[in-house]
N, C-alpha and C positions, 0 to 999 in steps of 0.2 A: 728858705731862708731861712735861720733860726728865730726864733718869737721872745726865745725865755733863757735867762742863765741855766748852764748847769755846773757841778761843780764836784767836786772832790773833798776827803777830809781834812780841815788844820790841823796841824800838829800839834796843836796844844789842847786839842780833846781826844790823843791818842790815848786809850787807855782811861779814861775821866769816871770807870765805872759801866753800870747796867741800862739800857736803855731807858731812854723814857719817852714812851711813843705815842702820842695824841693826832687828834686833828681838830682843825677849827673852821676851816673852809672847803667846799666841794670844789673838786676840779669840773671840766666843763661838761664831761660827761657822766657828771651826777654823779661821779664814786667821790668814797671822803680824800682828802689828801694827807694817809697817814706820814707825821713824819716824826724824827728821832732827834728832841730836842737837848738829848745830851751829849750828842755826837755830830747834827748840825746835818743831818744824812734825809732822803727819801728812805718810806721806811713802808712803802706801799707794793703787794705780791700785784703779779698776774690778774688775779681774780677779784682784785678792789678790796680785799682783806690788807687785815695792818701784818706785817713779817715780824714774827718772834723775835730776830733782833733786826738791828738796820747790817749796813753792811760794815760801816764804821766798827762796829763791835770786834771784829776781829784783829784792828790795831792795837799790838802794844805798846803801850807806852812809850816817850823818845826815849833811849839810853842815855846814860848821864854825860857819853863822851861826846854825845852829835848835841849835846846843850853849851853855849857857852854863855858866861855873864864876862859885861866889859865896864867901865866908867869911863865915860869920855875926859873927862879931866888929864885922866892916866895917858899921856903919850898919844899917838896919832893913831886916828884907824879910818875903813873905808870900809865899805859893807856894800854887796852887788846880790841880786836872784843869780844862782849857778848854773847856766844855763850849757848843755850836752855844747863840744864843738862841731861848728860852721863845717869845718872839714878836717877830717882826722887820719892820720896817716899811719899804719903800723899798727901797734898795741901801747898807745899811751894810757899812766896809767891813771888815774880817778880817785878822789877819796871819796864819791856819793852823796856829800849832805848837798843842801839848795838854798843855803845863803852860804855867800862867799866872803871870806873878812881876811882884810889884812893890817897887820897892828906892828907900832914900831914904839921903843919905849922912847923914844924920841925923833925930834925930823934928822934924819940923814941916818938915821942907824938903821941896822938891818934888820928886816923884819923876824920876830919872832911869832907869829901869828901868818899862818898864808896857806887855810884851808878854809874847808868848805863844812856845816853844818846846820842841823834842820830847826833847830832853834836859838835863836842869839837875841840874849836880852841887853837894853845899851840902859846903862843908868848915867843923870846929870843932877845930882844933888838931889833931893825928893823926888825927877824927873822919871819916870819911865817907859821905855818905850820899847816892846814885844816884836820880833820878827821873822817870823813862821816861813817856812819856806812855800809853800803855798803861795802866800804873798808876795814876797820878797822874786820867785819866777817871775809869776804873773806884773809886777811892777817893770821889770827888767825886757819882757818882751812888747809892752806897752811904749815901751820907750825906745826899743830898736824901730817898732814901727812909727815910730814919731806920730803918739798917741797921748794926748795930755790923759791923767786921772785926778780926779778928785775925789774924798770921802764921805762916801754917801753914806748916810744912815737909814735903815729901815724904818715906815713909819709906825713899822706895829712894834716891833719891838727894843728901835733905836741900836742896834750891832749895826756896825761899819760893816757894807757888805764887800766881797773879795769879788770881781770880775776876773775869772781868769780861763787860760786855753783862747779859743777863736774869739770872745769874747773881753778879751785885753786887748785886743787888735780893731776895733771897730766902737765907734760908741753907739750906746742903743737908749729906748727909752725903758724899755719893759724889763723888770733883773727879779731875779728870785733867791728871795735872799738866805744867806748860809745858815741862819742862826735859827729863824723860824717857818723856813719852808713855801711863807707868803709871795703872794707877785704884787708888786708895788714899781708903779712908776715914776721918774724922775721929770717932774711939772716943770724942772727948767728947761730942760733938752734933753736930747740925744748925750751921755757919759759914759764914761767907766772907773768904775769905784776900785778904790784901791786903801786901804787906811794906812798904807806910809808915802800917801802926797803930802802927805805935810809933816812930815819927819823931823824935820830940822824945828818945826815951829814946835812940836813935841817934847825937843830935849829942851828947848829954850836955845838951839844956837843958830849963829848967822850960815848963810851960803855961803860954801866955797868959792874956790874966783873959780874965772871962765874957764872950761876946757880948751887947751890949745893943741891943735896939730903939732902930730911927731914929726919929728925933721931926721930922721932916723932910718934913710932907706935899706934895706936888707933883700937880701939873693938867695932862695931856696933851695937849696936839689936835694927831693928826698932821699937819697940814694947815702946822705951825707948822717944821717940821722937813724938811728930804730925806731921810733916816734915823735912825732909832729903832732900836737892841737895848737890851732888857730879859732880865732874869736873874732867879729867886730868889737870895738870899741863901745861900750854904752856907761851913761852916766852912773855913779855909786848913788843907793836910794839914799846914802848918809855919808858924809867925809868930813872928815879933820882936818885932812893936809892942809898943809902952810903952800904947799907946793899946788898948780893946777893938775886937771888929770891932763889925760893925753888923747887925743884921737886919733885913732888909726886902726891896726890889725897888732892885735896882741896872741903871741906867739911863745908856746913855749915846744921845744925840743929834748931829747934826750940820745943817749948812747947806749950802745947795745948793753952795760951797766947798770941803766937806769937813773946813771947820773943827768940828773940836769943840766944841758948845756944853754937854751937858753930862756928868758922869762920876761920880757920888753914889749912894748909895745911901738910900733914898726908903720912907716908909711916913707914911702910907697913899700909893697912886698910884690916879689918876683918870684911863681913857684914855678920850680923848671923851665926858666924860663918866659914862662906868660902873666903878667901882669895882672894881680888877683883885684878886680871888680870891688870897689867898697859897697856897692849897692846891694850886688848880686849877694856878698858874704853875705850882711843884715837881714838880708832875707831870706837867704839858707840858714842862719840860725835860728831866728823864728821857726821858720818850717821843722827844721829840727826838733827843738823845743813841741812845734803840735803836732808831731808825725802818727806818733800811736801807732805804728806799722803800717801804716800808709807808705806805699812808694816814694821816694822824693826822685825826677831821673832828671834827664837831660835830652830832649824831647827838638827835634826839629819840624820848623812851620811844612806842612807837605807841599804848599802851595809855592815859598820864596827863599826857603829854604831857611829860614831865621833861628836860630835856638831862640824859644818862646819861654819867658816868664811869668810866672803865674802872677794876676792884679795883687795890687797894694791899694787898694783905693776902696776895698767895701770888707766884707767877713773874709780872713785868710783859712782857706779849707781846703782841701782836696775834689779836685772833679775830677773827669772823663771828659767833659769838655772846653778844650782849650783857644784862646783868638789871640791871633798874632800880634805881638804890639807896631810890628813892621807892615804888612799892610794887611791887617784886619781879617784875614780867612781864620776859618775853625778847624784845630784838628781834635783828633780824637785819641784817647787811650783805654786799654781794654776796663785798666782797673783805675777808680778814682786818686789821682798822682797829686802832688806837686811839684810844679817843674821847674826846673831853673841852671840856666847854664855852667853853672858850677858844681853842679852836683856829683858829677864821674869824677870830679878832682881829688 
C-alpha cells in the first residue's frame, strides 16, 4: 500500500528557470532527500547524490495559446478538469489541455469558448484564482470517486498541497509536499488535498444551483458516427451559470467530415442496444485518467462468470489479483490491470 504521495510538475512551474536543488531532511535510508525548489520535483540520483537537473528542468513554459484569462463578471463560465473519454469510438478530435472551459457572453447565448487549456486564471475584482491542469484533473478524479477534498497547507513551507493520481482517490494522513519535498501528516485525519477545494470562496462567489438529473434519453449506434466520446458528468470546479448542471452521460459525436453532431448531457444512454451503467462509466473515467499504460480490461470471474469490477473503496490502482463482487472468489490477471465491465465498449 502506498505510504506517501507522488506527483508531477505543476504547469505554473514549467520553464521558471534553473533548478534550485537542496536538501533539508534525510530519507529513512539515511541519504539526503534532494529536492528542486524551483520546479517542485525530487532531484535525488539512485546513488543518493543530487542530480544536476531535476526532471522538471526539461519542460518548456506553457505556451500562451494554452493559457486563458477570464473575468467572472463578464458572462457565464464553467471550468472542469479535462479527463480522457471513458469510452472512445473511432478517432474523435482532442484539444489536449487539462482545464476545460465553457464561456458564454450572457445566459442563453452560444458558447464563445469551448476548449481545454493548461492554465486558466479567473479574476473577480481584486481576487485571483489560478487553475492549473494538474490540480484540475486531480479535482475531477476525486469528484468522480465521490471523495471530498480540502486545501491542506504544508506546515513546513505553507504551500497548499495537491494530491494527484491514485492519491486523489483515497484519503490518507501522510503527504509529500509538492513545493518543498518534506513529508507531513494531516493531524485532523485522513484527507485528500487540492488547492481548488474552496474555489468559490477564493473568488468571493456563491455556490451554483444543485445539479439535476438529465431527462433526455439517447440511443447511440456507433455505426452512425465517425467518432464518439463519452464521459460521466462531474461537477464543475467553478461555475457561474444560472441554470443547474446536468447529471448523466456527456456525449460528443462527429460525422466523417469532422462536424460535431452531439454535444450534450443525456440520461439514460443506450449504446448499441445496451444501457450504459453510470457507476461503471464513472469508474472507467477514473481508470482512464490513472492507467498510464496499465491495461483496462473486461474479465469474467473464473468461478461464477460475473464481470469483475475493480474496487472503489480504497486506493484505485491496477493489480493482478481481483476479487469478484458477486461470489468473493479471486481471479488473477497476467499483468497489473484495471477491470471494468465497460472496458471493451
